[in-house]
C-alpha positions as semicolon CSV with decimal commas, in nm:
position;residue;x (nm);y (nm);z (nm)
1;X;1,081;-9,499;-14,373
2;X;1,149;-9,872;-14,354
3;X;1,328;-9,861;-14,690
4;X;1,540;-9,567;-14,573
5;X;1,638;-9,740;-14,248
6;X;1,715;-10,061;-14,437
7;X;1,957;-9,871;-14,660
8;X;2,114;-9,686;-14,367
9;X;2,169;-10,013;-14,181
10;X;2,336;-10,191;-14,474
11;X;2,693;-10,087;-14,379
12;X;2,639;-10,229;-14,031
13;X;2,411;-10,529;-14,057
14;X;2,372;-10,634;-14,423
15;X;2,508;-10,986;-14,370
16;X;2,277;-11,044;-14,074
17;X;1,950;-10,911;-14,219
18;X;1,842;-11,247;-14,357
19;X;1,544;-11,480;-14,336
20;X;1,543;-11,633;-13,989
21;X;1,570;-12,007;-13,942
22;X;1,403;-12,151;-13,633
23;X;1,637;-12,408;-13,473
24;X;1,353;-12,582;-13,287
25;X;1,186;-12,902;-13,397
26;X;0,809;-12,914;-13,441
27;X;0,780;-13,092;-13,106
28;X;0,996;-12,832;-12,930
29;X;0,798;-12,550;-13,087
30;X;0,487;-12,670;-12,907
31;X;0,639;-12,543;-12,580
32;X;0,677;-12,190;-12,719
33;X;0,431;-11,914;-12,792
34;X;0,504;-11,680;-13,083
35;X;0,452;-11,324;-12,964
36;X;0,470;-10,969;-13,097
37;X;0,456;-10,632;-12,926
38;X;0,492;-10,270;-13,029
39;X;0,821;-10,085;-12,988
40;X;0,891;-9,714;-13,016
41;X;1,160;-9,812;-13,266
42;X;0,863;-9,808;-13,504
43;X;0,793;-10,179;-13,548
44;X;0,611;-10,473;-13,401
45;X;0,890;-10,675;-13,240
46;X;0,870;-11,053;-13,279
47;X;0,960;-11,298;-13,009
48;X;0,902;-11,629;-12,834
49;X;0,776;-11,696;-12,484
50;X;0,788;-12,018;-12,281
51;X;0,695;-12,092;-11,923
52;X;0,911;-12,261;-11,662
53;X;0,910;-12,639;-11,650
54;X;0,895;-12,634;-11,269
55;X;0,607;-12,575;-11,032
56;X;0,804;-12,324;-10,826
57;X;0,823;-11,999;-11,023
58;X;1,110;-11,761;-10,952
59;X;1,080;-11,494;-11,219
60;X;1,096;-11,401;-11,587
61;X;1,419;-11,360;-11,780
62;X;1,415;-11,142;-12,093
63;X;1,704;-11,218;-12,328
64;X;1,867;-10,980;-12,577
65;X;2,074;-11,149;-12,846
66;X;2,418;-11,064;-12,987
67;X;2,453;-10,940;-13,345
68;X;2,415;-11,234;-13,582
69;X;2,192;-11,430;-13,817
70;X;2,075;-11,651;-13,529
71;X;1,910;-11,352;-13,352
72;X;1,692;-11,491;-13,069
73;X;1,783;-11,840;-13,187
74;X;2,125;-11,789;-13,026
75;X;1,974;-11,862;-12,684
76;X;1,784;-12,165;-12,809
77;X;2,085;-12,323;-12,983
78;X;2,324;-12,268;-12,693
79;X;2,107;-12,415;-12,417
80;X;2,019;-12,100;-12,222
81;X;1,645;-12,149;-12,238
82;X;1,654;-12,511;-12,121
83;X;1,876;-12,423;-11,825
84;X;1,653;-12,136;-11,717
85;X;1,321;-12,312;-11,767
86;X;1,445;-12,618;-11,578
87;X;1,530;-12,395;-11,280
88;X;1,205;-12,205;-11,233
89;X;1,220;-11,921;-11,486
90;X;0,985;-11,815;-11,761
91;X;1,180;-11,700;-12,068
92;X;1,103;-11,424;-12,317
93;X;1,318;-11,404;-12,628
94;X;1,292;-11,124;-12,884
95;X;1,452;-11,011;-13,208
96;X;1,596;-10,661;-13,217
97;X;1,437;-10,475;-13,508
98;X;1,584;-10,579;-13,843
99;X;1,708;-10,910;-13,704
100;X;1,539;-11,248;-13,706
101;X;1,165;-11,208;-13,755
102;X;1,140;-10,843;-13,650
103;X;1,095;-10,591;-13,935
104;X;1,342;-10,307;-13,979
105;X;1,283;-10,004;-13,761
106;X;1,499;-9,710;-13,657
107;X;1,831;-9,723;-13,471
108;X;1,672;-9,703;-13,124
109;X;1,732;-10,067;-13,035
110;X;1,705;-9,977;-12,669
111;X;1,333;-9,919;-12,732
112;X;1,302;-10,285;-12,830
113;X;1,462;-10,384;-12,499
114;X;1,220;-10,164;-12,307
115;X;0,923;-10,301;-12,501
116;X;1,029;-10,659;-12,427
117;X;1,051;-10,581;-12,055
118;X;0,706;-10,426;-12,058
119;X;0,565;-10,730;-12,237
120;X;0,708;-10,955;-11,967
121;X;0,565;-10,731;-11,695
122;X;0,223;-10,733;-11,860
123;X;0,217;-11,110;-11,861
124;X;0,331;-11,164;-11,502
125;X;0,311;-10,835;-11,310
126;X;0,387;-11,000;-10,975
127;X;0,706;-11,182;-11,076
128;X;1,058;-11,034;-11,070
129;X;1,189;-10,948;-11,418
130;X;1,553;-10,997;-11,510
131;X;1,743;-10,920;-11,828
132;X;2,039;-11,092;-11,991
133;X;2,191;-10,914;-12,290
134;X;2,498;-11,026;-12,482
135;X;2,713;-10,796;-12,697
136;X;2,463;-10,588;-12,901
137;X;2,177;-10,701;-12,679
138;X;2,379;-10,583;-12,379
139;X;2,506;-10,256;-12,523
140;X;2,164;-10,113;-12,595
141;X;2,024;-10,244;-12,268
142;X;2,253;-10,004;-12,080
143;X;2,065;-9,722;-12,252
144;X;1,727;-9,884;-12,185
145;X;1,808;-9,897;-11,812
146;X;1,858;-9,520;-11,817
147;X;1,546;-9,446;-12,019
148;X;1,289;-9,637;-11,813
149;X;1,264;-9,849;-11,500
150;X;1,148;-10,185;-11,633
151;X;1,384;-10,454;-11,505
152;X;1,463;-10,556;-11,147
153;X;1,812;-10,696;-11,214
154;X;2,032;-10,763;-11,515
155;X;2,333;-10,932;-11,668
156;X;2,531;-10,745;-11,931
157;X;2,782;-10,958;-12,116
158;X;3,061;-10,865;-12,359
159;X;2,922;-10,520;-12,433
160;X;3,129;-10,229;-12,563
161;X;3,137;-9,897;-12,377
162;X;3,056;-9,702;-12,694
163;X;2,952;-9,787;-13,048
164;X;3,281;-9,641;-13,172
165;X;3,471;-9,895;-12,960
166;X;3,274;-10,177;-13,122
167;X;3,267;-10,066;-13,486
168;X;3,634;-9,961;-13,497
169;X;3,705;-10,321;-13,602
170;X;3,485;-10,279;-13,912
171;X;3,613;-9,983;-14,122
172;X;3,311;-9,929;-14,351
173;X;3,065;-9,942;-14,062
174;X;3,293;-9,724;-13,848
175;X;3,304;-9,444;-14,103
176;X;2,929;-9,472;-14,161
177;X;2,882;-9,431;-13,786
178;X;3,105;-9,124;-13,784
179;X;2,891;-8,970;-14,058
180;X;2,571;-9,037;-13,865
181;X;2,721;-8,882;-13,553
182;X;2,835;-8,574;-13,747
183;X;2,478;-8,500;-13,852
184;X;2,318;-8,619;-13,525
185;X;2,537;-8,506;-13,231
186;X;2,246;-8,521;-12,983
187;X;2,179;-8,882;-13,078
188;X;2,545;-8,965;-13,025
189;X;2,517;-8,835;-12,670
190;X;2,196;-9,026;-12,608
191;X;2,344;-9,363;-12,702
192;X;2,686;-9,328;-12,537
193;X;2,658;-9,636;-12,317
194;X;2,940;-9,559;-12,075
195;X;2,761;-9,236;-11,979
196;X;2,405;-9,368;-11,985
197;X;2,483;-9,655;-11,745
198;X;2,541;-9,386;-11,484
199;X;2,169;-9,310;-11,508
200;X;2,041;-9,667;-11,470
201;X;1,705;-9,675;-11,293
202;X;1,562;-9,932;-11,056
203;X;1,808;-10,220;-11,091
204;X;1,879;-10,395;-10,762
205;X;2,195;-10,557;-10,898
206;X;2,397;-10,570;-11,218
207;X;2,629;-10,855;-11,315
208;X;2,891;-10,779;-11,580
209;X;3,047;-11,075;-11,762
210;X;3,351;-11,025;-11,984
211;X;3,634;-11,213;-12,150
212;X;4,006;-11,170;-12,120
213;X;4,146;-11,075;-12,462
214;X;3,811;-11,057;-12,638
215;X;3,883;-10,998;-13,008
216;X;3,592;-10,753;-13,038
217;X;3,560;-10,583;-12,698
218;X;3,831;-10,383;-12,522
219;X;3,982;-10,543;-12,211
220;X;3,888;-10,242;-11,997
221;X;3,520;-10,235;-12,105
222;X;3,396;-10,439;-11,808
223;X;3,590;-10,245;-11,542
224;X;3,478;-9,915;-11,696
225;X;3,112;-10,014;-11,681
226;X;3,152;-10,135;-11,324
227;X;3,309;-9,805;-11,217
228;X;3,047;-9,600;-11,398
229;X;2,734;-9,795;-11,298
230;X;2,498;-9,620;-11,060
231;X;2,369;-9,950;-10,918
232;X;2,545;-10,228;-10,719
233;X;2,758;-10,417;-10,971
234;X;2,974;-10,727;-10,989
235;X;3,230;-10,809;-11,259
236;X;3,335;-11,161;-11,364
237;X;3,600;-11,221;-11,631
238;X;3,646;-11,553;-11,810
239;X;3,963;-11,661;-11,988
240;X;4,004;-11,868;-12,302
241;X;3,668;-11,813;-12,471
242;X;3,567;-11,633;-12,792
243;X;3,330;-11,337;-12,813
244;X;2,972;-11,444;-12,732
245;X;3,082;-11,808;-12,726
246;X;3,125;-11,893;-12,357
247;X;2,869;-12,179;-12,376
248;X;3,096;-12,346;-12,633
249;X;3,405;-12,314;-12,415
250;X;3,546;-12,515;-12,126
251;X;3,367;-12,272;-11,894
252;X;3,016;-12,376;-11,997
253;X;2,923;-12,541;-11,666
254;X;3,073;-12,267;-11,449
255;X;2,913;-12,002;-11,670
256;X;2,559;-12,138;-11,642
257;X;2,606;-12,186;-11,269
258;X;2,707;-11,821;-11,245
259;X;2,392;-11,713;-11,430
260;X;2,161;-11,924;-11,214
261;X;2,329;-11,823;-10,889
262;X;2,291;-11,457;-10,982
263;X;1,926;-11,488;-11,083
264;X;1,843;-11,699;-10,777
265;X;2,006;-11,446;-10,545
266;X;1,782;-11,177;-10,689
267;X;1,456;-11,374;-10,690
268;X;1,450;-11,638;-10,418
269;X;1,311;-11,508;-10,090
270;X;1,530;-11,585;-9,791
């Protein structure tokens, strides 16, 4: 089946299904534990786990990467993990199946999100568990939230309302998606994010982060998710940044402050 799924995923992810390069130095790697855990997508998902650098522990943040060759390395290269670990959070990174170090599984990427949350819970059952997913890692998380109650709070960033909305910018992938949906109408319904977010279970709070004039995501995607969400939600829109590149923009400091303020509000006892 792996060969079949690899072929089916070629129109979508061929340029990103490459050998993963770890951006960490040997010294930095000593702070991280290589982990793997089973997913119902049919594979053993690969990831990295590191504990907080502070004595006061606030919670665990599971991070779902955007589509790209960097996979989980996106969060390492852009400073997310240092910021979180320096402020009292354990961090669990994982590669969606077929990306980074994770072998190719089926198209149920939301199962990888669920599995990552369960792995975090298994490690620290008494700590709050948050999720931060960007673009692809955010899109499939909206389905995961409807499938199982795993996370206590979450940030969804630059995620499309439907896969059609995302892949419309890529003609070959878009038509491949239409073919899949023609033969699998029930699956199309199951992964329609704008509908599934209405069924989100257990989240105390959801923060939606979007960009004005994102070249990949529709301008109304954030407001639509906010209106549809079944849990308390907040929407923040940044201007003048590229898709999945806020840490490289002029908003870097304000952006990371927003993330920490949100996580702290959900985890710090008053």
